[in-house]
N, CA, C and O atoms as a Maestro MAE file, in Angstrom:
{
 s_m_m2io_version
 :::
 2.0.0
}

f_m_ct {
 s_m_title
 :::
 protein
 m_atom[252] {
  # First column is atom index #
  i_m_mmod_type
  r_m_x_coord
  r_m_y_coord
  r_m_z_coord
  i_m_residue_number
  s_m_chain_name
  s_m_pdb_residue_name
  s_m_pdb_atom_name
  i_m_atomic_number
  :::
  1 25 127.223 -67.989 -21.952 1 A "MET " " N  " 7
  2 3 125.910 -68.056 -21.297 1 A "MET " " CA " 6
  3 2 124.970 -67.152 -22.052 1 A "MET " " C  " 6
  4 15 125.310 -66.025 -22.412 1 A "MET " " O  " 8
  5 25 123.766 -67.675 -22.286 2 A "THR " " N  " 7
  6 3 122.785 -66.855 -23.029 2 A "THR " " CA " 6
  7 2 121.840 -66.230 -21.987 2 A "THR " " C  " 6
  8 15 121.336 -66.887 -21.076 2 A "THR " " O  " 8
  9 25 121.641 -64.950 -22.179 3 A "VAL " " N  " 7
  10 3 120.725 -64.172 -21.312 3 A "VAL " " CA " 6
  11 2 119.395 -64.025 -22.068 3 A "VAL " " C  " 6
  12 15 119.397 -63.472 -23.167 3 A "VAL " " O  " 8
  13 25 118.262 -64.496 -21.528 4 A "PRO " " N  " 7
  14 3 116.997 -64.317 -22.202 4 A "PRO " " CA " 6
  15 2 116.648 -62.873 -22.335 4 A "PRO " " C  " 6
  16 15 116.844 -62.087 -21.408 4 A "PRO " " O  " 8
  17 25 116.122 -62.507 -23.507 5 A "LYS " " N  " 7
  18 3 115.674 -61.171 -23.719 5 A "LYS " " CA " 6
  19 2 114.224 -61.071 -23.220 5 A "LYS " " C  " 6
  20 15 113.397 -61.955 -23.441 5 A "LYS " " O  " 8
  21 25 113.960 -59.943 -22.535 6 A "PRO " " N  " 7
  22 3 112.594 -59.759 -22.037 6 A "PRO " " CA " 6
  23 2 111.587 -59.673 -23.184 6 A "PRO " " C  " 6
  24 15 111.888 -59.111 -24.238 6 A "PRO " " O  " 8
  25 25 110.461 -60.196 -22.991 7 A "GLY " " N  " 7
  26 3 109.363 -60.177 -23.980 7 A "GLY " " CA " 6
  27 2 108.540 -58.898 -23.725 7 A "GLY " " C  " 6
  28 15 108.847 -58.089 -22.849 7 A "GLY " " O  " 8
  29 25 107.494 -58.764 -24.529 8 A "PRO " " N  " 7
  30 3 106.649 -57.643 -24.340 8 A "PRO " " CA " 6
  31 2 105.923 -57.716 -23.032 8 A "PRO " " C  " 6
  32 15 105.672 -58.815 -22.537 8 A "PRO " " O  " 8
  33 25 105.585 -56.634 -22.469 9 A "PRO " " N  " 7
  34 3 104.821 -56.655 -21.206 9 A "PRO " " CA " 6
  35 2 103.483 -57.362 -21.371 9 A "PRO " " C  " 6
  36 15 102.909 -57.329 -22.459 9 A "PRO " " O  " 8
  37 25 102.956 -58.023 -20.290 10 A "PRO " " N  " 7
  38 3 101.724 -58.671 -20.423 10 A "PRO " " CA " 6
  39 2 100.576 -57.702 -20.787 10 A "PRO " " C  " 6
  40 15 100.572 -56.552 -20.346 10 A "PRO " " O  " 8
  41 25 99.646 -58.153 -21.558 11 A "VAL " " N  " 7
  42 3 98.529 -57.391 -21.971 11 A "VAL " " CA " 6
  43 2 97.544 -57.325 -20.849 11 A "VAL " " C  " 6
  44 15 97.069 -58.346 -20.354 11 A "VAL " " O  " 8
  45 25 97.230 -56.082 -20.437 12 A "ALA " " N  " 7
  46 3 96.280 -55.938 -19.353 12 A "ALA " " CA " 6
  47 2 94.936 -56.129 -19.890 12 A "ALA " " C  " 6
  48 15 94.569 -55.560 -20.918 12 A "ALA " " O  " 8
  49 25 94.134 -56.983 -19.160 13 A "GLN " " N  " 7
  50 3 92.718 -57.189 -19.591 13 A "GLN " " CA " 6
  51 2 91.870 -56.117 -18.978 13 A "GLN " " C  " 6
  52 15 92.104 -55.713 -17.839 13 A "GLN " " O  " 8
  53 25 90.903 -55.653 -19.697 14 A "ALA " " N  " 7
  54 3 90.005 -54.679 -19.138 14 A "ALA " " CA " 6
  55 2 89.210 -55.350 -18.009 14 A "ALA " " C  " 6
  56 15 88.727 -56.470 -18.176 14 A "ALA " " O  " 8
  57 25 89.078 -54.700 -16.909 15 A "ARG " " N  " 7
  58 3 88.290 -55.211 -15.784 15 A "ARG " " CA " 6
  59 2 86.835 -54.975 -15.985 15 A "ARG " " C  " 6
  60 15 86.431 -53.864 -16.326 15 A "ARG " " O  " 8
  61 25 86.030 -55.986 -15.785 16 A "PRO " " N  " 7
  62 3 84.589 -55.764 -15.973 16 A "PRO " " CA " 6
  63 2 84.027 -54.771 -14.934 16 A "PRO " " C  " 6
  64 15 84.518 -54.686 -13.809 16 A "PRO " " O  " 8
  65 25 83.015 -54.047 -15.333 17 A "ALA " " N  " 7
  66 3 82.392 -53.041 -14.385 17 A "ALA " " CA " 6
  67 2 81.757 -53.751 -13.292 17 A "ALA " " C  " 6
  68 15 81.649 -53.169 -12.213 17 A "ALA " " O  " 8
  69 25 81.306 -54.981 -13.436 18 A "ASP " " N  " 7
  70 3 80.613 -55.692 -12.354 18 A "ASP " " CA " 6
  71 2 81.587 -56.679 -11.735 18 A "ASP " " C  " 6
  72 15 82.048 -57.585 -12.429 18 A "ASP " " O  " 8
  73 25 81.926 -56.537 -10.423 19 A "PRO " " N  " 7
  74 3 82.890 -57.459 -9.825 19 A "PRO " " CA " 6
  75 2 82.494 -58.920 -9.965 19 A "PRO " " C  " 6
  76 15 83.355 -59.799 -9.966 19 A "PRO " " O  " 8
  77 25 81.207 -59.182 -10.083 20 A "ARG " " N  " 7
  78 3 80.727 -60.638 -10.228 20 A "ARG " " CA " 6
  79 2 81.292 -61.169 -11.513 20 A "ARG " " C  " 6
  80 15 81.691 -62.333 -11.562 20 A "ARG " " O  " 8
  81 25 81.345 -60.396 -12.529 21 A "LEU " " N  " 7
  82 3 81.910 -60.771 -13.844 21 A "LEU " " CA " 6
  83 2 83.425 -61.065 -13.700 21 A "LEU " " C  " 6
  84 15 83.951 -61.993 -14.315 21 A "LEU " " O  " 8
  85 25 84.082 -60.279 -12.903 22 A "ALA " " N  " 7
  86 3 85.495 -60.441 -12.683 22 A "ALA " " CA " 6
  87 2 85.768 -61.788 -11.939 22 A "ALA " " C  " 6
  88 15 86.734 -62.491 -12.235 22 A "ALA " " O  " 8
  89 25 84.892 -62.110 -10.981 23 A "VAL " " N  " 7
  90 3 84.967 -63.342 -10.257 23 A "VAL " " CA " 6
  91 2 84.734 -64.526 -11.191 23 A "VAL " " C  " 6
  92 15 85.469 -65.513 -11.157 23 A "VAL " " O  " 8
  93 25 83.699 -64.414 -12.024 24 A "GLU " " N  " 7
  94 3 83.460 -65.484 -12.985 24 A "GLU " " CA " 6
  95 2 84.642 -65.709 -13.918 24 A "GLU " " C  " 6
  96 15 85.021 -66.842 -14.213 24 A "GLU " " O  " 8
  97 25 85.211 -64.606 -14.371 25 A "ARG " " N  " 7
  98 3 86.373 -64.692 -15.293 25 A "ARG " " CA " 6
  99 2 87.553 -65.339 -14.518 25 A "ARG " " C  " 6
  100 15 88.253 -66.183 -15.078 25 A "ARG " " O  " 8
  101 25 87.769 -64.977 -13.311 26 A "ALA " " N  " 7
  102 3 88.887 -65.610 -12.573 26 A "ALA " " CA " 6
  103 2 88.669 -67.104 -12.358 26 A "ALA " " C  " 6
  104 15 89.600 -67.904 -12.446 26 A "ALA " " O  " 8
  105 25 87.451 -67.450 -12.081 27 A "MET " " N  " 7
  106 3 87.163 -68.837 -11.836 27 A "MET " " CA " 6
  107 2 87.339 -69.754 -13.061 27 A "MET " " C  " 6
  108 15 87.624 -70.943 -12.917 27 A "MET " " O  " 8
  109 25 87.167 -69.189 -14.255 28 A "THR " " N  " 7
  110 3 87.322 -69.970 -15.502 28 A "THR " " CA " 6
  111 2 88.745 -70.418 -15.605 28 A "THR " " C  " 6
  112 15 89.014 -71.355 -16.357 28 A "THR " " O  " 8
  113 25 89.705 -69.806 -14.886 29 A "ALA " " N  " 7
  114 3 91.126 -70.247 -14.977 29 A "ALA " " CA " 6
  115 2 91.277 -71.621 -14.343 29 A "ALA " " C  " 6
  116 15 92.274 -72.314 -14.550 29 A "ALA " " O  " 8
  117 25 90.256 -72.007 -13.557 30 A "LEU " " N  " 7
  118 3 90.310 -73.312 -12.899 30 A "LEU " " CA " 6
  119 2 89.803 -74.429 -13.854 30 A "LEU " " C  " 6
  120 15 89.978 -75.609 -13.550 30 A "LEU " " O  " 8
  121 25 89.224 -74.100 -14.918 31 A "ASP " " N  " 7
  122 3 88.662 -75.080 -15.864 31 A "ASP " " CA " 6
  123 2 89.807 -75.889 -16.476 31 A "ASP " " C  " 6
  124 15 90.764 -75.332 -17.013 31 A "ASP " " O  " 8
  125 25 89.690 -77.160 -16.387 32 A "GLY " " N  " 7
  126 3 90.698 -78.051 -16.955 32 A "GLY " " CA " 6
  127 2 91.971 -78.220 -16.146 32 A "GLY " " C  " 6
  128 15 92.951 -78.826 -16.578 32 A "GLY " " O  " 8
  129 25 91.902 -77.624 -14.890 33 A "LEU " " N  " 7
  130 3 93.092 -77.709 -14.035 33 A "LEU " " CA " 6
  131 2 93.497 -79.186 -13.732 33 A "LEU " " C  " 6
  132 15 94.685 -79.500 -13.658 33 A "LEU " " O  " 8
  133 25 92.532 -80.046 -13.566 34 A "ALA " " N  " 7
  134 3 92.822 -81.467 -13.262 34 A "ALA " " CA " 6
  135 2 93.659 -82.125 -14.399 34 A "ALA " " C  " 6
  136 15 94.372 -83.101 -14.165 34 A "ALA " " O  " 8
  137 25 93.557 -81.590 -15.584 35 A "ASP " " N  " 7
  138 3 94.296 -82.167 -16.773 35 A "ASP " " CA " 6
  139 2 95.691 -81.579 -16.887 35 A "ASP " " C  " 6
  140 15 96.503 -82.069 -17.672 35 A "ASP " " O  " 8
  141 25 95.977 -80.570 -16.143 36 A "ARG " " N  " 7
  142 3 97.289 -79.917 -16.210 36 A "ARG " " CA " 6
  143 2 98.232 -80.575 -15.220 36 A "ARG " " C  " 6
  144 15 97.799 -81.180 -14.240 36 A "ARG " " O  " 8
  145 25 99.522 -80.450 -15.485 37 A "PRO " " N  " 7
  146 3 100.520 -80.981 -14.544 37 A "PRO " " CA " 6
  147 2 100.399 -80.367 -13.086 37 A "PRO " " C  " 6
  148 15 100.166 -79.172 -12.903 37 A "PRO " " O  " 8
  149 25 100.564 -81.212 -12.150 38 A "LEU " " N  " 7
  150 3 100.484 -80.743 -10.737 38 A "LEU " " CA " 6
  151 2 101.389 -79.548 -10.430 38 A "LEU " " C  " 6
  152 15 101.056 -78.697 -9.605 38 A "LEU " " O  " 8
  153 25 102.535 -79.502 -11.105 39 A "ALA " " N  " 7
  154 3 103.479 -78.414 -10.878 39 A "ALA " " CA " 6
  155 2 102.936 -77.071 -11.250 39 A "ALA " " C  " 6
  156 15 103.407 -76.061 -10.728 39 A "ALA " " O  " 8
  157 25 101.961 -77.011 -12.135 40 A "GLU " " N  " 7
  158 3 101.329 -75.763 -12.611 40 A "GLU " " CA " 6
  159 2 100.261 -75.305 -11.688 40 A "GLU " " C  " 6
  160 15 99.900 -74.130 -11.753 40 A "GLU " " O  " 8
  161 25 99.703 -76.147 -10.808 41 A "HIS " " N  " 7
  162 3 98.582 -75.775 -10.035 41 A "HIS " " CA " 6
  163 2 98.755 -74.594 -9.081 41 A "HIS " " C  " 6
  164 15 97.846 -73.778 -8.926 41 A "HIS " " O  " 8
  165 25 99.922 -74.504 -8.446 42 A "VAL " " N  " 7
  166 3 100.098 -73.455 -7.513 42 A "VAL " " CA " 6
  167 2 100.090 -72.086 -8.222 42 A "VAL " " C  " 6
  168 15 99.515 -71.135 -7.692 42 A "VAL " " O  " 8
  169 25 100.706 -71.968 -9.392 43 A "ALA " " N  " 7
  170 3 100.731 -70.699 -10.181 43 A "ALA " " CA " 6
  171 2 99.320 -70.286 -10.534 43 A "ALA " " C  " 6
  172 15 98.966 -69.110 -10.458 43 A "ALA " " O  " 8
  173 25 98.481 -71.305 -10.937 44 A "VAL " " N  " 7
  174 3 97.127 -71.070 -11.306 44 A "VAL " " CA " 6
  175 2 96.377 -70.529 -10.096 44 A "VAL " " C  " 6
  176 15 95.714 -69.496 -10.176 44 A "VAL " " O  " 8
  177 25 96.487 -71.230 -8.989 45 A "PHE " " N  " 7
  178 3 95.836 -70.806 -7.752 45 A "PHE " " CA " 6
  179 2 96.154 -69.446 -7.330 45 A "PHE " " C  " 6
  180 15 95.277 -68.695 -6.904 45 A "PHE " " O  " 8
  181 25 97.485 -69.074 -7.444 46 A "GLU " " N  " 7
  182 3 97.920 -67.695 -7.075 46 A "GLU " " CA " 6
  183 2 97.337 -66.653 -7.951 46 A "GLU " " C  " 6
  184 15 96.963 -65.579 -7.478 46 A "GLU " " O  " 8
  185 25 97.243 -66.950 -9.295 47 A "ARG " " N  " 7
  186 3 96.676 -65.958 -10.212 47 A "ARG " " CA " 6
  187 2 95.107 -65.836 -9.862 47 A "ARG " " C  " 6
  188 15 94.568 -64.729 -9.841 47 A "ARG " " O  " 8
  189 25 94.459 -66.924 -9.612 48 A "VAL " " N  " 7
  190 3 93.025 -66.836 -9.280 48 A "VAL " " CA " 6
  191 2 92.825 -66.105 -8.020 48 A "VAL " " C  " 6
  192 15 91.916 -65.280 -7.931 48 A "VAL " " O  " 8
  193 25 93.618 -66.358 -7.042 49 A "HIS " " N  " 7
  194 3 93.551 -65.664 -5.712 49 A "HIS " " CA " 6
  195 2 93.700 -64.159 -5.857 49 A "HIS " " C  " 6
  196 15 92.948 -63.376 -5.277 49 A "HIS " " O  " 8
  197 25 94.687 -63.785 -6.646 50 A "ALA " " N  " 7
  198 3 94.979 -62.367 -6.835 50 A "ALA " " CA " 6
  199 2 93.795 -61.739 -7.585 50 A "ALA " " C  " 6
  200 15 93.333 -60.666 -7.198 50 A "ALA " " O  " 8
  201 25 93.295 -62.381 -8.645 51 A "ALA " " N  " 7
  202 3 92.179 -61.816 -9.379 51 A "ALA " " CA " 6
  203 2 90.919 -61.661 -8.519 51 A "ALA " " C  " 6
  204 15 90.211 -60.656 -8.586 51 A "ALA " " O  " 8
  205 25 90.665 -62.719 -7.694 52 A "LEU " " N  " 7
  206 3 89.487 -62.595 -6.771 52 A "LEU " " CA " 6
  207 2 89.676 -61.509 -5.756 52 A "LEU " " C  " 6
  208 15 88.720 -60.805 -5.433 52 A "LEU " " O  " 8
  209 25 90.845 -61.346 -5.249 53 A "GLY " " N  " 7
  210 3 91.092 -60.234 -4.285 53 A "GLY " " CA " 6
  211 2 90.879 -58.903 -4.867 53 A "GLY " " C  " 6
  212 15 90.333 -58.019 -4.206 53 A "GLY " " O  " 8
  213 25 91.295 -58.710 -6.106 54 A "GLU " " N  " 7
  214 3 91.052 -57.417 -6.815 54 A "GLU " " CA " 6
  215 2 89.602 -57.203 -7.051 54 A "GLU " " C  " 6
  216 15 89.092 -56.107 -6.816 54 A "GLU " " O  " 8
  217 25 88.885 -58.257 -7.529 55 A "ALA " " N  " 7
  218 3 87.436 -58.112 -7.795 55 A "ALA " " CA " 6
  219 2 86.641 -57.830 -6.562 55 A "ALA " " C  " 6
  220 15 85.720 -57.014 -6.565 55 A "ALA " " O  " 8
  221 25 87.011 -58.525 -5.485 56 A "LEU " " N  " 7
  222 3 86.205 -58.398 -4.263 56 A "LEU " " CA " 6
  223 2 86.550 -57.134 -3.509 56 A "LEU " " C  " 6
  224 15 85.748 -56.669 -2.699 56 A "LEU " " O  " 8
  225 25 87.721 -56.561 -3.750 57 A "ALA " " N  " 7
  226 3 88.147 -55.356 -3.035 57 A "ALA " " CA " 6
  227 2 87.543 -54.086 -3.671 57 A "ALA " " C  " 6
  228 15 87.429 -53.045 -3.024 57 A "ALA " " O  " 8
  229 25 87.157 -54.204 -4.964 58 A "SER " " N  " 7
  230 3 86.617 -53.054 -5.629 58 A "SER " " CA " 6
  231 2 85.138 -52.857 -5.344 58 A "SER " " C  " 6
  232 15 84.372 -53.820 -5.324 58 A "SER " " O  " 8
  233 25 84.736 -51.610 -5.124 59 A "PRO " " N  " 7
  234 3 83.292 -51.408 -4.912 59 A "PRO " " CA " 6
  235 2 82.478 -51.800 -6.170 59 A "PRO " " C  " 6
  236 15 82.952 -51.693 -7.301 59 A "PRO " " O  " 8
  237 25 81.306 -52.231 -5.934 60 A "ALA " " N  " 7
  238 3 80.426 -52.653 -7.043 60 A "ALA " " CA " 6
  239 2 80.212 -51.506 -7.992 60 A "ALA " " C  " 6
  240 15 79.853 -50.397 -7.595 60 A "ALA " " O  " 8
  241 25 80.440 -51.794 -9.257 61 A "GLY " " N  " 7
  242 3 80.277 -50.771 -10.268 61 A "GLY " " CA " 6
  243 2 81.440 -49.912 -10.596 61 A "GLY " " C  " 6
  244 15 81.376 -49.071 -11.492 61 A "GLY " " O  " 8
  245 25 82.547 -50.122 -9.851 62 A "THR " " N  " 7
  246 3 83.791 -49.319 -10.119 62 A "THR " " CA " 6
  247 2 84.982 -50.199 -10.415 62 A "THR " " C  " 6
  248 15 86.102 -49.688 -10.428 62 A "THR " " O  " 8
  249 25 84.818 -51.488 -10.654 63 A "ALA " " N  " 7
  250 3 85.907 -52.405 -10.807 63 A "ALA " " CA " 6
  251 2 86.708 -52.083 -12.028 63 A "ALA " " C  " 6
  252 15 87.688 -52.768 -12.322 63 A "ALA " " O  " 8
  :::
 }
 m_bond[251] {
  # First column is bond index #
  i_m_from
  i_m_to
  i_m_order
  :::
  1 1 2 1
  2 2 3 1
  3 3 4 2
  4 3 5 1
  5 5 6 1
  6 6 7 1
  7 7 8 2
  8 7 9 1
  9 9 10 1
  10 10 11 1
  11 11 12 2
  12 11 13 1
  13 13 14 1
  14 14 15 1
  15 15 16 2
  16 15 17 1
  17 17 18 1
  18 18 19 1
  19 19 20 2
  20 19 21 1
  21 21 22 1
  22 22 23 1
  23 23 24 2
  24 23 25 1
  25 25 26 1
  26 26 27 1
  27 27 28 2
  28 27 29 1
  29 29 30 1
  30 30 31 1
  31 31 32 2
  32 31 33 1
  33 33 34 1
  34 34 35 1
  35 35 36 2
  36 35 37 1
  37 37 38 1
  38 38 39 1
  39 39 40 2
  40 39 41 1
  41 41 42 1
  42 42 43 1
  43 43 44 2
  44 43 45 1
  45 45 46 1
  46 46 47 1
  47 47 48 2
  48 47 49 1
  49 49 50 1
  50 50 51 1
  51 51 52 2
  52 51 53 1
  53 53 54 1
  54 54 55 1
  55 55 56 2
  56 55 57 1
  57 57 58 1
  58 58 59 1
  59 59 60 2
  60 59 61 1
  61 61 62 1
  62 62 63 1
  63 63 64 2
  64 63 65 1
  65 65 66 1
  66 66 67 1
  67 67 68 2
  68 67 69 1
  69 69 70 1
  70 70 71 1
  71 71 72 2
  72 71 73 1
  73 73 74 1
  74 74 75 1
  75 75 76 2
  76 75 77 1
  77 77 78 1
  78 78 79 1
  79 79 80 2
  80 79 81 1
  81 81 82 1
  82 82 83 1
  83 83 84 2
  84 83 85 1
  85 85 86 1
  86 86 87 1
  87 87 88 2
  88 87 89 1
  89 89 90 1
  90 90 91 1
  91 91 92 2
  92 91 93 1
  93 93 94 1
  94 94 95 1
  95 95 96 2
  96 95 97 1
  97 97 98 1
  98 98 99 1
  99 99 100 2
  100 99 101 1
  101 101 102 1
  102 102 103 1
  103 103 104 2
  104 103 105 1
  105 105 106 1
  106 106 107 1
  107 107 108 2
  108 107 109 1
  109 109 110 1
  110 110 111 1
  111 111 112 2
  112 111 113 1
  113 113 114 1
  114 114 115 1
  115 115 116 2
  116 115 117 1
  117 117 118 1
  118 118 119 1
  119 119 120 2
  120 119 121 1
  121 121 122 1
  122 122 123 1
  123 123 124 2
  124 123 125 1
  125 125 126 1
  126 126 127 1
  127 127 128 2
  128 127 129 1
  129 129 130 1
  130 130 131 1
  131 131 132 2
  132 131 133 1
  133 133 134 1
  134 134 135 1
  135 135 136 2
  136 135 137 1
  137 137 138 1
  138 138 139 1
  139 139 140 2
  140 139 141 1
  141 141 142 1
  142 142 143 1
  143 143 144 2
  144 143 145 1
  145 145 146 1
  146 146 147 1
  147 147 148 2
  148 147 149 1
  149 149 150 1
  150 150 151 1
  151 151 152 2
  152 151 153 1
  153 153 154 1
  154 154 155 1
  155 155 156 2
  156 155 157 1
  157 157 158 1
  158 158 159 1
  159 159 160 2
  160 159 161 1
  161 161 162 1
  162 162 163 1
  163 163 164 2
  164 163 165 1
  165 165 166 1
  166 166 167 1
  167 167 168 2
  168 167 169 1
  169 169 170 1
  170 170 171 1
  171 171 172 2
  172 171 173 1
  173 173 174 1
  174 174 175 1
  175 175 176 2
  176 175 177 1
  177 177 178 1
  178 178 179 1
  179 179 180 2
  180 179 181 1
  181 181 182 1
  182 182 183 1
  183 183 184 2
  184 183 185 1
  185 185 186 1
  186 186 187 1
  187 187 188 2
  188 187 189 1
  189 189 190 1
  190 190 191 1
  191 191 192 2
  192 191 193 1
  193 193 194 1
  194 194 195 1
  195 195 196 2
  196 195 197 1
  197 197 198 1
  198 198 199 1
  199 199 200 2
  200 199 201 1
  201 201 202 1
  202 202 203 1
  203 203 204 2
  204 203 205 1
  205 205 206 1
  206 206 207 1
  207 207 208 2
  208 207 209 1
  209 209 210 1
  210 210 211 1
  211 211 212 2
  212 211 213 1
  213 213 214 1
  214 214 215 1
  215 215 216 2
  216 215 217 1
  217 217 218 1
  218 218 219 1
  219 219 220 2
  220 219 221 1
  221 221 222 1
  222 222 223 1
  223 223 224 2
  224 223 225 1
  225 225 226 1
  226 226 227 1
  227 227 228 2
  228 227 229 1
  229 229 230 1
  230 230 231 1
  231 231 232 2
  232 231 233 1
  233 233 234 1
  234 234 235 1
  235 235 236 2
  236 235 237 1
  237 237 238 1
  238 238 239 1
  239 239 240 2
  240 239 241 1
  241 241 242 1
  242 242 243 1
  243 243 244 2
  244 243 245 1
  245 245 246 1
  246 246 247 1
  247 247 248 2
  248 247 249 1
  249 249 250 1
  250 250 251 1
  251 251 252 2
  :::
 }
}
C-alpha cells in the first residue's frame, strides 16, 4: 500500500485591509462554477462561505 506524502502547506493569502475587497475576492471563486463538475460545487461553496465569514467578522480596516 502506498501512503501519500504530505505536500507543502497551503500558501496563506494576505487578507485585504478592506473587508469589501475580501468579499469581492471570495466571490470570484464562484466564477465559472457552472462549467465545473457538480461534485466540486460543495467544496467551492464551503470555501466561499468561510472566506465571507472571515471578511464579515473582521472590523473594517483591520481585516
